[in-house]
N, C-alpha and C positions, 0 to 999 in steps of 0.2 A: 645461853651462856652458862658455863659451869662456875659455881661458886666454891667448889671443893667440898670436903666432908668435915664435919657433919653439916647437913642442910640448915641454914640460918634464915628463917622467914623474915626477920627484921632487916637483915642486909639485903635479902632478895627484894623486899618491898621498896626499900630506898633506891635500889638500882633501877627498878622498873618505873618508879615515880619520876626519876630523873630522865629516863629514856622517853617517857610519854609527855614531857613538859613542852615539847616543840608544838608550834601552832598546827603543823600538818598531822596527819594520821600515820603513825609509824608503819602500819601494815596496810594502809589504804582504807577506804570506806566500803569497798565492795567485798562481798563474801568470798571465801576461798572456793576454789573449784570443788574441793571435797564437800563443802557444805551444800553446794548446788546438787552434787550427785546424791548426797545423803538425803536431801529433801524428798527425792523421788521414792524413798523407802519408807517414809513416815505416813502414818494414818492421818486423816483429816483432823484438824484441831487437836493435835497431840500436845500433851503436857511435857515440856522439854526442860532439861537442865543443861546449860552450857558452862563448862568448867574453864576457868582461867581465860575468860572471853575478852579481856583487855578493853579496847576502845569500842567494842560492840558490833563490829562489822558482821559477824555471823549471827548473833542473837537478834539483831535488828532485822536482818534479812529473813530469818525464820519467822519472826513475829509478823512481818509483812505478808507472809504466806497464810496467815490465819492461825498459827500455832500459839499456844499459851506458854510463854518462854520465861524461865528464870535463868539469870546469868549471874555469875560471881567472878570476882577478881580480887587480888590482894592490894592492888594499887587504886587509891582513891582518885588519883589524877586520871587514870584510865577510865574509871567509872564516870567521872564528870564528862569526859568526852563521849562516852557511850550514851549518857543522858541527852547530850546535845544532838547526837546522831539520831537517836530515837525520835526526838522532837522534830528534827528536820524531815524525817520520813513519815511522821504522823502515826507512829506505832507505840504500843505499850510493852515495856519489858520490865519485869521485876528484878531489880538489881541489888546485889548484896556485896559489901566489902567483907571478904572472908579468905581464909587460907584453905586451899584445897585439902591439905593434909588433916585439917581439923573440921571439915564440913560435917554437918549433921546428916548422915546417910539414912536416917529413919524416914525421911519424907519421900514418898514414892513418886516416880515419874514413868511416863511411857517410853522415854528414851533419854540417854545421857550422852552428850557430845563433848569430846575433848579434842581440840585442834591445836597442835604444837604446845602441849603442856609438859614439856620434857625437862622440867627442872629437877625431877626426883631421881635419886640413885635407886638401884634395883630393889632394895628392901622396902623403901618408902613407896616406890611405884606399885609393888605388890599389895601393900596396904590400901593404897588409893583404889586399885582395881577391885579389891575385896569390898570396899565401900560402895563402889559403883554397882557391883553385883547385888548388893543389898537394896540399893535404891531403885533399880529397874524392876518394874512390875513384871509378873509372869507374862510371857509373850512379847515383852518389850525389847528394846534394842540398846546395845552399846555401840557407839560410833567413834572410832579413834583414828586420828590422822597425825602423822609426825615423821621424823627423820629416821633413816636406817643408820647404823654405825659409820658407814663409809662417807656420810655427809661431812664428817670432820675434815676429811681431805679436800672436799669441794670448797668449803669456806664461804658458802653463799647464804648462811643463816643457821640459827640453832645453837645449841650448847657446844662447848669444846670438849665435853666428856663423852666418849663413845659409849660408855656404860649407861648413859642416860637415854640412849636411843632405843628404838623399837626393833625387836626381832620377832618375826611372825610366830616362831615356835614358842616364845615366851608369852605372847598375847593369847595364843591358843591354850596354853597351860593355865593362864590366869582365869580364863573363861571356859574351863573344861566342862563338857556336857552341853554347852550352848550350840545352837545351830549356826554354823559359819556361813555367812552370806557373801562376804567380801574378804579376801585375803590377798593383798597385792603389794609387791615390793618392786618398784621400778624407778628409773631415772626419768626426770621430766624437767623441762624449763618452766619456771614459774616467775611471775612478776607481781608481787603483792606488797605494794608500798616500797619504801627504800630498804627495809630490813630483810625481806625475802626476795632475792632477785638472782636469777641465773640457774644453771644446772643443779638440780637437787635430787637427793636420794630419798624417795618418799615411800611411806608405808601407809596403806589404807586397811583398816580392820573393822568389819561390821559383823555382829553376831546377835542372835535372838535367844533370849532367856527361855528355858523350857516352861511350858504352861504348868507343869507339875511342881515347879520349884517354889 
């Protein structure tokens, strides 16, 4: 959902707190298909950061595979549900209430995962990607999954601002010099809770940071 410009994290947090207050899980309890695909690319017991992970469906899944997972989200309501889900699944996830735009990127990770974190207009998105690039260890991965601009016309989820969506050319530019492992833009039917349902314009992007970086 687009909140207009400039980005207001307080308004954004309140909006998501309200959306997450329902008893059910807005995007379901099961991981996204992208998280399942991404898991196959990760080394054993990787140290992962999940950005804007909401109610925990992806971080809990990855922790269940034996990875050491840190997850963050702006909504405390979502984080409370993530804690419940982690307890239900018997896994440990290090959870933080934080704004992605102000995250401390000095902490290193083997991989940084961002699934549907498309709240940011282009300039802020580039700053976030620069932070991700700092946080990923040499040889590590960035894994991003979100909507392409034509998603606005589909109306099956995501922000209403096309400029917030992913273009593969922009992602490749933001991670210039990285080894591209996955670059996919395709339409697909998805059913992830009541918030993501139907024909969707999806972008997958995975790249490996150079060892010399």
